[in-house]
Every structure is written in C-alpha cells, then in structure tokens.
GUDREN-245225 format. One line per 3 residues: their letters; for each residue x, y, z of C-alpha. Coordinates in nm, 3 decimals. Example, Ala and Ser with C-alpha at 12.3 -4.5 7.8 and 13.67 -1.06 7.14 Angstrom:
REM GUDREN-245225
AS) 1.230/-0.450/0.780  1.367/-0.106/0.714
//
This chain:
REM GUDREN-245225
MTP) 2.119/-5.468/-9.164  1.987/-5.220/-8.922  2.042/-5.336/-8.557
VRR) 1.713/-5.359/-8.349  1.699/-5.155/-8.020  1.553/-5.310/-7.704
GGE) 1.208/-5.206/-7.616  1.147/-5.094/-7.969  1.338/-4.782/-7.911
TPG) 1.516/-4.598/-8.199  1.837/-4.427/-8.173  1.661/-4.072/-8.196
NGL) 1.434/-4.153/-7.913  1.718/-4.250/-7.689  1.900/-3.924/-7.745
ILQ) 1.591/-3.716/-7.673  1.544/-3.911/-7.342  1.899/-3.848/-7.233
MNR) 1.861/-3.463/-7.300  1.522/-3.437/-7.108  1.686/-3.611/-6.817
FHF) 1.993/-3.373/-6.814  1.761/-3.076/-6.835  1.540/-3.202/-6.546
TSL) 1.838/-3.272/-6.321  1.983/-2.906/-6.390  1.642/-2.740/-6.321
LAL) 1.608/-2.938/-5.992  1.956/-2.847/-5.876  1.890/-2.476/-5.976
TVG) 1.565/-2.468/-5.769  1.716/-2.626/-5.462  2.012/-2.376/-5.474
VVV) 1.785/-2.083/-5.513  1.578/-2.203/-5.202  1.887/-2.269/-4.997
MFN) 2.012/-1.918/-5.069  1.679/-1.764/-4.997  1.660/-1.952/-4.653
GCT) 2.023/-1.860/-4.576  1.951/-1.481/-4.643  1.643/-1.493/-4.442
NSE) 1.798/-1.670/-4.143  2.090/-1.429/-4.159  1.869/-1.133/-4.155
TAN) 1.646/-1.253/-3.859  1.970/-1.334/-3.667  2.100/-0.987/-3.726
APK) 1.777/-0.815/-3.639  1.761/-0.659/-3.271  1.551/-0.838/-3.045
AEP) 1.260/-0.636/-2.844  1.330/-0.622/-2.467  1.016/-0.764/-2.290
KHL) 0.829/-0.520/-2.071  0.886/-0.533/-1.686  0.539/-0.639/-1.538
VAV) 0.435/-0.473/-1.212  0.108/-0.501/-1.007  -0.031/-0.172/-0.898
SEV) -0.287/-0.036/-0.671  -0.418/0.323/-0.611  -0.388/0.520/-0.279
LRS) -0.740/0.538/-0.144  -0.895/0.753/0.132  -1.150/0.564/0.341
QSE) -1.343/0.610/0.654  -1.233/0.314/0.860  -1.229/0.173/1.202
ISR) -0.941/-0.010/1.382  -1.002/-0.311/1.567  -0.744/-0.500/1.779
VRT) -0.771/-0.818/1.998  -0.540/-0.812/2.301  -0.511/-1.078/2.579
GTL) -0.514/-1.014/2.946  -0.587/-1.180/3.289  -0.872/-1.109/3.494
RAR) -0.842/-0.991/3.852  -1.057/-0.840/4.108  -1.095/-0.460/4.089
HEV) -1.059/-0.444/4.465  -0.819/-0.669/4.652  -0.746/-0.616/5.037
KIF) -0.466/-0.788/5.206  -0.528/-0.784/5.596  -0.225/-0.753/5.827
NQE) -0.208/-0.728/6.206  -0.064/-0.421/6.342  0.011/-0.573/6.698
EGP) 0.183/-0.882/6.800  0.033/-1.166/6.992  -0.153/-1.504/6.968
VTE) -0.432/-1.550/6.728  -0.751/-1.647/6.922  -1.011/-1.612/6.630
LPY) -0.995/-1.642/6.260  -1.342/-1.746/6.169  -1.330/-1.722/5.778
YEG) -1.195/-1.968/5.520  -1.113/-1.947/5.144  -1.440/-1.884/4.962
DRV) -1.646/-1.741/5.252  -1.820/-1.417/5.189  -1.757/-1.144/5.455
GKG) -1.957/-0.841/5.506  -1.804/-0.483/5.552  -1.711/-0.435/5.924
DVV) -1.724/-0.815/6.024  -1.461/-0.918/6.268  -1.212/-1.127/6.058
FRL) -0.955/-1.199/6.339  -0.882/-1.142/6.721  -0.563/-1.152/6.909
DDT) -0.494/-1.214/7.263  -0.518/-0.856/7.439  -0.467/-0.967/7.802
LLR) -0.138/-0.789/7.832  -0.254/-0.468/7.668  -0.569/-0.443/7.875
SQL) -0.350/-0.469/8.199  -0.119/-0.195/8.064  -0.436/0.012/7.989
DKA) -0.575/-0.036/8.336  -0.247/0.086/8.485  -0.244/0.389/8.256
RAL) -0.589/0.489/8.356  -0.493/0.472/8.720  -0.206/0.700/8.658
LNQ) -0.430/0.935/8.469  -0.672/0.954/8.754  -0.377/1.025/8.996
AEQ) -0.253/1.297/8.761  -0.601/1.440/8.740  -0.635/1.483/9.131
EQK) -0.293/1.614/9.143  -0.382/1.880/8.889  -0.690/1.990/9.091
RTE) -0.479/2.022/9.418  -0.206/2.214/9.229  -0.448/2.462/9.069
KLH) -0.599/2.551/9.429  -0.251/2.599/9.579  -0.160/2.827/9.279
ERK) -0.455/3.040/9.313  -0.353/3.090/9.679  -0.009/3.189/9.550
LIS) 0.140/2.878/9.761  0.316/2.736/9.473  0.513/2.884/9.169
DED) 0.407/2.886/8.813  0.674/2.630/8.731  0.496/2.379/8.967
LVR) 0.164/2.438/8.790  0.311/2.382/8.444  0.491/2.064/8.561
STT) 0.155/1.913/8.692  -0.031/2.005/8.382  0.237/1.844/8.165
NLE) 0.212/1.518/8.372  -0.168/1.513/8.316  -0.133/1.552/7.944
VAR) 0.125/1.270/7.935  -0.110/1.029/8.140  -0.397/1.116/7.891
SEV) -0.171/1.039/7.597  -0.067/0.710/7.735  -0.418/0.600/7.790
ALL) -0.522/0.705/7.426  -0.211/0.511/7.288  -0.315/0.190/7.482
ETR) -0.667/0.221/7.377  -0.557/0.248/7.023  -0.329/-0.053/7.041
LGY) -0.616/-0.242/7.202  -0.837/-0.166/6.904  -0.571/-0.317/6.656
MTG) -0.599/-0.664/6.844  -0.942/-0.695/6.653  -0.955/-0.692/6.287
HAP) -1.252/-0.578/6.069  -1.326/-0.629/5.697  -1.284/-0.299/5.505
ITG) -1.490/-0.418/5.231  -1.776/-0.663/5.158  -1.601/-0.956/4.956
IVT) -1.470/-1.311/4.945  -1.185/-1.462/5.126  -0.920/-1.586/4.869
ERL) -0.632/-1.646/5.117  -0.624/-1.759/5.483  -0.260/-1.754/5.601
AEP) -0.274/-1.817/5.973  -0.454/-2.036/6.231  -0.575/-1.979/6.588
GNV) -0.291/-2.044/6.824  -0.017/-1.896/6.605  0.171/-1.622/6.778
LPR) 0.221/-1.357/6.525  0.472/-1.076/6.493  0.365/-0.742/6.380
HTH) 0.255/-0.687/6.015  0.204/-1.041/5.931  -0.022/-1.109/5.630
LMT) -0.327/-1.305/5.774  -0.581/-1.324/5.487  -0.684/-1.156/5.154
LID) -1.034/-1.039/5.056  -1.151/-0.950/4.697  -1.454/-0.751/4.593
AGS) -1.609/-1.002/4.333  -1.871/-0.751/4.223  -1.641/-0.621/3.932
LVT) -1.351/-0.784/3.741  -1.085/-0.585/3.550  -0.802/-0.677/3.314
EVS) -0.502/-0.475/3.194  -0.386/-0.506/2.838  -0.107/-0.321/2.638
VSD) -0.163/-0.135/2.327  0.058/0.052/2.057  0.119/0.426/2.115
LLL) -0.026/0.469/1.770  -0.358/0.333/1.891  -0.375/0.498/2.234
PLI) -0.464/0.845/2.109  -0.773/0.683/1.951  -0.899/0.540/2.277
SVG) -1.087/0.722/2.547  -1.213/0.631/2.906  -1.565/0.482/2.884
DPV) -1.523/0.334/2.530  -1.709/0.017/2.497  -1.517/-0.312/2.431
VVR) -1.597/-0.670/2.364  -1.455/-0.938/2.619  -1.427/-1.301/2.555
IDA) -1.320/-1.537/2.835  -1.148/-1.859/2.726  -1.280/-2.075/3.002
LGE) -1.646/-1.975/2.920  -1.631/-2.069/2.554  -1.732/-1.835/2.267
KVF) -1.973/-1.616/2.473  -1.934/-1.250/2.446  -1.944/-1.013/2.727
SGS) -1.952/-0.630/2.752  -1.687/-0.405/2.908  -1.550/-0.053/2.896
VSR) -1.223/0.125/2.930  -1.192/0.231/3.292  -0.842/0.383/3.301
IHP) -0.558/0.463/3.067  -0.210/0.460/3.237  -0.037/0.791/3.170
TLD) 0.313/0.652/3.076  0.462/0.419/2.807  0.716/0.138/2.819
AST) 1.014/0.303/2.682  1.156/-0.020/2.534  0.831/-0.126/2.367
RRG) 0.653/0.205/2.306  0.332/0.058/2.440  0.089/0.178/2.695
TIE) -0.152/0.010/2.925  -0.532/0.043/2.960  -0.752/-0.108/3.216
VVV) -1.088/-0.269/3.122  -1.362/-0.341/3.356  -1.608/-0.624/3.288
TPV) -1.961/-0.542/3.431  -2.172/-0.709/3.524  -1.949/-1.001/3.616
PRG) -2.038/-1.295/3.408  -2.155/-1.623/3.584  -1.850/-1.851/3.611
ARP) -1.591/-1.577/3.565  -1.312/-1.581/3.818  -0.980/-1.377/3.888
GQL) -0.697/-1.534/3.700  -0.892/-1.657/3.396  -0.735/-1.564/3.050
CRV) -0.951/-1.317/2.856  -0.942/-1.146/2.498  -1.037/-0.785/2.469
ELT) -1.141/-0.652/2.133  -1.092/-0.274/2.094  -1.261/-0.076/1.829
THA) -1.172/0.284/1.757  -1.417/0.531/1.608  -1.430/0.565/1.230
ASR) -1.177/0.821/1.079  -1.062/0.928/0.740  -0.730/0.748/0.645
LLI) -0.515/0.714/0.339  -0.465/0.341/0.288  -0.247/0.116/0.066
PFS) -0.191/-0.258/0.045  0.050/-0.364/0.310  0.255/-0.548/0.043
ALR) 0.338/-0.217/-0.125  0.528/-0.086/0.190  0.905/-0.150/0.182
RDE) 1.179/-0.084/0.432  1.564/-0.050/0.412  1.835/0.134/0.598
EGE) 1.696/0.467/0.493  1.345/0.392/0.633  1.000/0.307/0.485
FVF) 0.921/0.374/0.136  0.703/0.275/-0.171  0.759/0.249/-0.544
TLD) 0.515/0.461/-0.734  0.439/0.524/-1.101  0.425/0.860/-1.279
DSD) 0.216/0.951/-1.575  0.468/0.783/-1.823  0.482/0.449/-1.615
AVR) 0.833/0.535/-1.485  0.927/0.409/-1.149  0.964/0.657/-0.855
RAA) 1.076/0.585/-0.511  0.879/0.773/-0.239  0.969/0.802/0.127
VRS) 0.658/0.746/0.358  0.562/0.722/0.724  0.317/0.451/0.804
GLH) 0.060/0.423/1.067  -0.173/0.152/1.178  -0.264/-0.155/1.005
VGE) -0.626/-0.186/0.879  -0.682/-0.551/0.781  -0.455/-0.616/0.486
QVE) -0.388/-0.250/0.437  -0.167/0.012/0.611  -0.242/0.366/0.682
ILE) -0.008/0.630/0.534  0.066/0.935/0.736  0.312/1.112/0.531
GLS) 0.455/1.087/0.171  0.154/0.995/-0.058  -0.159/1.166/-0.180
EGQ) -0.487/1.011/-0.283  -0.501/0.864/-0.637  -0.123/0.794/-0.672
RVI) -0.035/0.453/-0.814  0.198/0.233/-0.592  0.355/-0.104/-0.690
TKG) 0.240/-0.403/-0.494  0.433/-0.675/-0.682  0.714/-0.720/-0.923
FLG) 1.000/-0.553/-0.722  1.278/-0.753/-0.847  1.504/-0.548/-1.071
LSE) 1.316/-0.210/-1.005  1.507/0.105/-1.020  1.456/0.480/-1.017
GKV) 1.325/0.590/-1.367  1.265/0.240/-1.516  0.961/0.217/-1.738
VKP) 0.739/-0.062/-1.667  0.398/-0.226/-1.772  0.146/-0.180/-1.504
VTS) -0.112/-0.428/-1.421  -0.402/-0.361/-1.193  -0.369/-0.548/-0.856
G) -0.628/-0.808/-0.767
//
C-alpha cells in the first residue's frame, strides 16, 4: 500500500518545496552581503576623503571720502563776563555801605565810605606847612636876587617847598581812597562788611558783576581746536531753563593746552542773556565745525595694539593685510583717517578672531 501524505502532498512536491526554500534563503543572504559590502566600501571612502575647510567670514566696508561737519557737546558753568571785587586801600571804620546783594549799582556810585577824620586833620597840617614853605620861598628868592644869600640856601628853600607840595598831594590821594566808587554798572553779589567795622587795608568789601553778558569756558580736544575760530556761532542749552536753545559765539581761544590731557580751552559768550539765566548755572555748548572733506571708516574697524593704530584690509584676492593708520576725529559712528588708507579700500569691521597676515577670507558687505 502507498502511504498517504498530510495535506495531500506527494513526495515529489515536498522535495521541490525544500529546494525552493534553500534557493530563496541563499539568494537573500547573498543580497544582504552585497549590500553590506557596498555600504562598507562607501563609508570607508567617505571617511577617507579630505574635508573642505569652511571659509573665514568677515564683514567689510569701503573707505569713503565725505564732506562732513564735526559736532561736539561740552559742559561748562556760566559766569559773569565782568566781575569786580572792591577792596579798601586805606584803613579805618566803615561809615557807609549802602548796597546789598541783588542791588543794581550804576558806574560811579558811592559803594562805601570810611571815617576820614584823621586824614583830614593831617591834610590840614600839610597845607599849612605848604603855605609856610611858599612864603619862605618868596623871601629867599628876593634875598638871592640881592646877593644876600648863597645858591645853596635857595636850593634848600626850593626843595622844602616841593616836599610840602608832595605831602599835600599824597594826603589828598589817601583821602580820596576813603570813599569807594563803582567801577562798572552791575549787580552786587557779595557784601562782606558792615558799617562800624574797623577794616585794615586791602579788605574785600563787596563784589559786583556785569549781568549784561554771561560766558562759559569749555575744554576741547587739540584735534578740534584748529577747526574753531573766534566768532563761530554755537548753540547753548541751560539745564535750569529746560530744553530751550540759546545763541552764543566763541569769544576767545586760550593760546595754551593742558600738557597732560592735550586739551585746550575756549570761551563762549551768551548774548543776549536769557531770562532766568544766572552765573553758576550748568550749561551745555554744542560746537559745530565747518564742513570739510574727510576719509572715513567705521569706528569698529580701527584696532590698537602695542605698535599703535591699525586696520585689517583686503586685497584683490581677498587676502588679509595689516595697515598702520593715524586716526583723527570721530564723526558719529565713524572715525577720520589721516594717514595709511586711500579711498575705495576695503577694511574689515567684524570677524577679527583668528585673522592673520595673508589669510584668505570670504568678505560680506557690512550692514
């Protein structure tokens, strides 16, 4: 009897199925091996290939020539253009001191008197001696004409007369100093004595100012001084008066500089005097120079080291070059270049880390 197979399979069909399974398994293994070998070769080649070094990016800007003005704001303190301190030249008790702080005084007005009783007595005595010397001189001249006295006697009499006259003139001058007159029209800012005080010579009694004009002094760089002239207009703001703007002008430029700071001083006069402006107030002076042609670069491009100022430039092949420069004034966010660059050159403004002479970089226009 022939055995019956499960599922109705014959012995021939089973053998065929086993062979098909064998071939499928072998084919799958072969395919996986080829893929693994291909991937392995690809990864190995990628790993061994040289990597391209990324370009060094830098921001650049061109050197430009521009007609530009220079504006600077400097702070100062207002003061009266004319201030007079009044002193006594003779000693004595004060009998009159009629003005107080804030009072207006006219030129020539009496601002103080001292007790002159003693000097008047001395003057009366000197005048009496002068009269005696004049009478003596007349008598001596008559005797000399008659040849009754010698020439020496006449010279002695003449000398005594001149001394008496000088003594009277001296006392008259001292008597005039017992009364003080205002040398200018102004306002009293200090009153430092009172009637009844006995004052020694050269005591400061009071101070007058001319309130008709106010000035301030501000310091400026030695680079800016050559661009300023006497008479140049300026803008003045006084903090105590808010945001109001007042006109002024440069009235004086001091001839010397501070050796430690290299800064000079200019005097600015504010005319007319604004209502509410007073000496001692803080003010801000805006100075603006005339427009001039200047080579300018962004301030961020300027570098400094122990050798001095320099910038990094790019040549036609985008290679880095170091250029020594001499800078001038700041103009906003730019700086003036006096030496070392020419118009149209490219300077680096960002990307300095790792830069070196001759390095080729990729420039990006600076915003």
